[in-house]
KOLVEXRO-632099 format. One line per 10 residues: their letters; for each residue y, z, x of C-alpha. Coordinates in steps of 0.5 Angstrom, whole numbers. Last residue first. Example, Ala and Ser with C-alpha at 12.3 -4.5 7.8 and 13.67 -1.06 7.14 Angstrom:
SA = -2/14/27; -9/16/25 .
This chain:
XXXXXXXXXX = 165/124/-360; 159/121/-358; 154/127/-361; 148/123/-359; 143/122/-364; 135/124/-363; 129/120/-366; 123/124/-365; 115/122/-364; 110/128/-362 .
XXXXXXXXXX = 103/126/-359; 97/131/-358; 91/132/-353; 86/136/-353; 81/135/-346; 77/141/-346; 75/139/-338; 83/140/-337; 84/147/-341; 91/148/-341 .
XXXXXXXXXX = 91/143/-347; 95/136/-347; 101/134/-349; 104/127/-350; 112/126/-352; 115/121/-354; 123/121/-356; 127/115/-359; 134/115/-357; 141/114/-361 .
XXXXXXXXXX = 148/112/-360; 148/110/-352; 153/105/-350; 155/109/-344; 148/109/-341; 148/101/-341; 140/100/-341; 141/98/-349; 135/97/-354; 139/94/-360 .
XXXXXXXXXX = 140/98/-366; 147/97/-367; 150/103/-365; 147/103/-358; 139/104/-357; 135/108/-351; 128/109/-350; 124/115/-347; 118/116/-345; 115/123/-344 .
XXXXXXXXXX = 108/125/-342; 106/119/-340; 99/115/-341; 101/112/-333; 102/118/-333; 98/124/-333; 98/127/-341; 103/133/-341; 101/141/-339; 107/143/-340 .
XXXXXXXXXX = 113/146/-340; 119/148/-336; 117/146/-329; 123/147/-325; 125/142/-320; 129/142/-314; 137/142/-313; 141/137/-315; 145/140/-319; 140/143/-324 .
XXXXXXXXXX = 132/140/-325; 129/140/-330; 121/139/-331; 116/136/-336; 109/138/-333; 104/134/-330; 98/137/-327; 95/137/-320; 98/144/-319; 106/141/-320 .
XXXXXXXXXX = 107/134/-322; 114/132/-326; 116/128/-331; 124/128/-332; 130/132/-334; 136/132/-330; 142/136/-331; 149/135/-328; 153/142/-330; 158/142/-335 .
XXXXXXXXXX = 164/146/-336; 168/145/-344; 175/146/-345; 179/148/-351; 187/146/-350; 191/152/-352; 196/151/-346; 196/143/-346; 191/138/-343; 191/133/-337 .
XXXXXXXXXX = 191/135/-329; 196/130/-325; 194/124/-322; 190/125/-315; 186/130/-319; 180/135/-316; 179/141/-321; 181/148/-319; 179/154/-324; 180/160/-325 .
XXXXXXXXXX = 176/165/-330; 179/171/-334; 186/169/-335; 191/175/-336; 194/177/-341; 199/182/-343; 202/179/-349; 206/173/-351; 203/165/-349; 202/163/-342 .
XXXXXXXXXX = 197/167/-340; 198/171/-333; 197/171/-325; 197/163/-326; 203/161/-326; 204/165/-319; 197/169/-317; 190/169/-320; 187/172/-325; 181/171/-325 .
XXXXXXXXXX = 174/170/-323; 173/164/-319; 172/157/-319; 173/151/-313; 173/144/-313; 170/142/-320; 170/135/-322; 175/132/-327; 173/130/-335; 178/128/-340 .
XXXXXXXXXX = 177/129/-347; 180/125/-352; 187/125/-357; 191/122/-350; 197/127/-353; 192/132/-354; 188/132/-348; 182/136/-349; 179/138/-342; 172/137/-339 .
XXXXXXXXXX = 170/141/-333; 165/138/-328; 160/141/-324; 158/136/-318; 155/141/-314; 155/148/-317; 160/153/-319; 158/159/-324; 162/160/-331; 156/161/-336 .
XXXXXXXXXX = 157/162/-343; 163/163/-346; 170/164/-342; 176/168/-346; 182/165/-343; 182/160/-338; 187/159/-332; 187/152/-330; 188/149/-323; 191/142/-320 .
XXXXXXXXXX = 195/146/-315; 202/144/-316; 200/143/-323; 198/150/-324; 196/151/-332; 195/158/-336; 192/159/-343; 187/153/-343; 181/155/-348; 174/157/-346 .
XXXXXXXXXX = 167/154/-346; 160/155/-342; 154/150/-340; 154/144/-343; 149/139/-340; 151/132/-336; 146/128/-336; 140/125/-332; 135/123/-335; 127/121/-334 .
XXXXXXXXXX = 122/118/-336; 124/111/-338; 130/112/-335; 138/113/-336; 142/115/-331; 149/119/-332; 149/120/-339; 155/125/-340; 161/119/-339; 165/119/-345 .
XXXXXXXXXX = 162/114/-349; 156/118/-348; 157/124/-351; 152/129/-351; 151/135/-354; 145/132/-359; 141/130/-352; 141/138/-349; 139/140/-357; 133/134/-356 .
XXXXXXXXXX = 131/135/-350; 129/142/-350; 127/142/-358; 122/137/-357; 119/139/-350; 118/146/-354; 115/143/-360; 110/139/-356; 107/145/-352; 106/149/-358 .
XXXXXXXXXX = 103/143/-361; 98/143/-355; 97/151/-354; 96/150/-362; 91/145/-360; 87/149/-355; 87/156/-359; 84/152/-365; 79/149/-360; 77/156/-357 .
XXXXXXXXXX = 77/159/-364; 71/154/-366; 68/154/-359; 67/162/-360; 65/162/-368; 60/157/-366; 57/162/-360; 58/168/-365; 53/164/-369; 48/161/-364 .
XXXXXXXXXX = 48/169/-363; 47/171/-369; 42/166/-371; 37/168/-364; 39/176/-366; 35/174/-373; 29/170/-370; 28/174/-364; 28/180/-370; 23/176/-374 .
XXXXXXXXXX = 19/175/-368; 19/182/-366; 16/184/-373; 11/179/-373; 8/181/-367; 9/188/-368; 5/186/-375; -1/183/-371; -1/189/-366; -2/194/-372 .
XXXXXXXXXX = 3/199/-374; 0/206/-377; -1/210/-383; -8/215/-382; -14/212/-384; -17/214/-391; -20/221/-392; -26/221/-397; -29/227/-399; -36/228/-399 .
XXXX = -37/235/-401; -38/239/-408; -37/246/-408; -43/250/-411 .
């Protein structure tokens, strides 16, 4: 005789209440994950803005400091000085005098290094051993060597020819001797410029249009570049030939104008003055 009455439990499944609980928990977990991602994204953006601003400050300071350190106020390298701009002679190349033509006020230069291209207002500085100083002359013409007559070959022994010929403007003869070092300079202006409704550190070479170097910078009157000039005694000066050191304040902001991330840098730069 078989005993009956076996009881079978209901089949397993998910009730509506359990489903609602699962969905609520899922929404909470997803919401927390999204909030974390948003927070991380904002943090990364802030870090990017901070890095961007600091990189602007570093590049601006490096560009200005390098140029200023090469300058000599006493020999006239600083042409015009202002609180937000600086016009100066910027070294572009160097060479050695290997031939001289006094009749045409021309030099033949041996092993020119750098950039020897004629721009408006360019000058050649020649060291004169007799005067024991550098003498500047405006460049009239510049072209590859060799030339003719005294400039067809270098004055020392060996089959050497000048690599560059430079004619300068002079009314009383030209300085220097065979073997004198020379430096070729161009006129450069650094200053704050406006481009696309933002402010940048710009550079203008030989009177040409400004080109952007780095930025953006803070908007005037809270200018991104402020320059102060001091003489050897430490007193403020407005005389370009008396400048011994220069203090530089830079204020940059992030590329994202809505983020308004800003930072400042200060530097003191001493001129070569030799």
